C-alpha positions in Angstrom: -9.7 67.9 93.5 -8.1 70.4 91.3 -9.1 72.8 88.1 -10.8 71.2 85.3 -8.8 69.7 82.3 -9.4 71.5 79.3 -10.6 69.9 75.9 -7.6 69.7 73.5 -10.5 68.6 71.0 -11.2 72.4 69.9 -8.5 74.5 68.9 -9.1 78.4 69.1 -8.9 80.1 65.8 -5.5 81.5 65.3 -4.5 85.2 64.6 -3.7 86.0 61.3 0.2 87.5 61.4 2.9 87.1 59.0 4.2 83.5 60.5 1.1 81.8 59.3 1.6 79.3 56.7 0.1 79.9 53.5 -0.2 83.2 54.3 0.4 85.6 51.0 2.0 88.9 51.8 -0.2 91.6 51.0 1.3 94.5 48.7 -0.9 97.7 49.5 -1.8 100.6 47.5 0.9 102.6 50.0 3.8 100.4 49.2 3.1 100.6 45.4 3.2 104.3 45.6 6.5 104.1 47.8 8.2 102.6 45.0 7.0 104.2 42.3 7.8 107.2 43.8 11.5 106.2 44.4 11.8 105.2 41.0 10.8 108.8 39.8 12.8 110.2 42.6 15.9 108.3 41.8 15.6 108.8 37.5 14.7 112.7 38.2 17.8 113.1 40.0 19.8 111.6 37.3 18.4 113.6 35.1 18.7 116.9 36.8 22.7 115.7 37.3 23.5 115.1 33.9 22.0 118.1 32.8 23.9 120.2 34.8 26.7 118.8 34.7 27.2 117.8 30.9 30.5 119.5 29.8 32.1 118.2 33.4 31.6 114.3 32.9 34.3 111.9 33.5 33.5 108.5 32.8 33.1 107.4 35.9 30.9 109.9 36.8 28.7 109.5 33.5 28.1 105.6 34.4 26.9 106.5 37.7 24.7 108.6 36.9 23.6 106.1 34.1 23.0 103.3 36.6 21.0 105.7 38.8 18.9 106.3 35.8 18.3 102.9 34.9 17.9 102.2 39.0 14.9 104.6 38.9 13.5 103.4 35.9 13.5 100.2 36.7 12.0 101.1 40.0 9.1 102.6 38.6 8.9 99.9 35.9 8.9 97.0 38.9 6.7 98.9 41.1 4.0 99.6 38.6 4.3 95.7 37.5 4.2 94.3 40.8 1.5 96.2 42.0 -0.4 95.5 38.6 -0.4 91.9 38.8 0.6 90.8 42.4 -1.6 92.9 44.5 -5.2 91.5 45.0 -6.0 95.1 46.8 -6.3 96.5 43.7 -9.1 96.3 41.2 -9.5 96.2 37.5 -8.8 99.7 36.6 -6.3 100.4 38.7 -4.3 97.5 37.2 -4.9 98.5 33.7 -3.6 102.2 34.8 -0.7 100.6 36.7 0.0 98.2 33.3 0.3 101.6 30.9 2.3 102.9 33.5 4.9 100.3 33.2 4.7 100.7 29.5 5.1 104.6 30.2 8.1 103.3 31.9 9.3 101.6 29.6 9.1 104.4 26.7 10.7 106.8 29.5 13.7 104.8 30.2 14.4 104.4 26.3 14.3 107.9 25.8 16.1 108.9 28.9 18.9 106.5 28.0 19.0 108.1 24.2 19.1 111.7 25.9 21.8 111.5 27.9 23.8 109.9 24.8 24.1 106.1 26.4 25.3 103.2 24.4 25.0 99.7 25.4 28.8 99.7 25.3 28.8 102.8 27.4 28.1 100.8 30.7 30.5 98.0 30.3 34.1 98.3 31.8 
């Protein structure tokens, strides 16, 4: 006789992984911190570049710096909002802080945009 036949009615529990249906992606605190930090870095580089090169900017460089600043602010705002609303690993106080940070990102974007001298028409071709 051969080996005993396995019983097919019992399925061992599957290991959790990214490929399992129904698994939501866990947005960790480290990823939230990375996205917000990337936003801070991009906005800071744009502000420093604008402050150093004020008299020598042509229109193309000005638009590139403005896009870099807006991209940094949107990364920071999006990371804060995504962390507050989309992460199951943060508690209520952290969610409240991240929502306040998202509001501060909007204020920073408006003030920085005004500081750089940008208008809605300046980004159009």
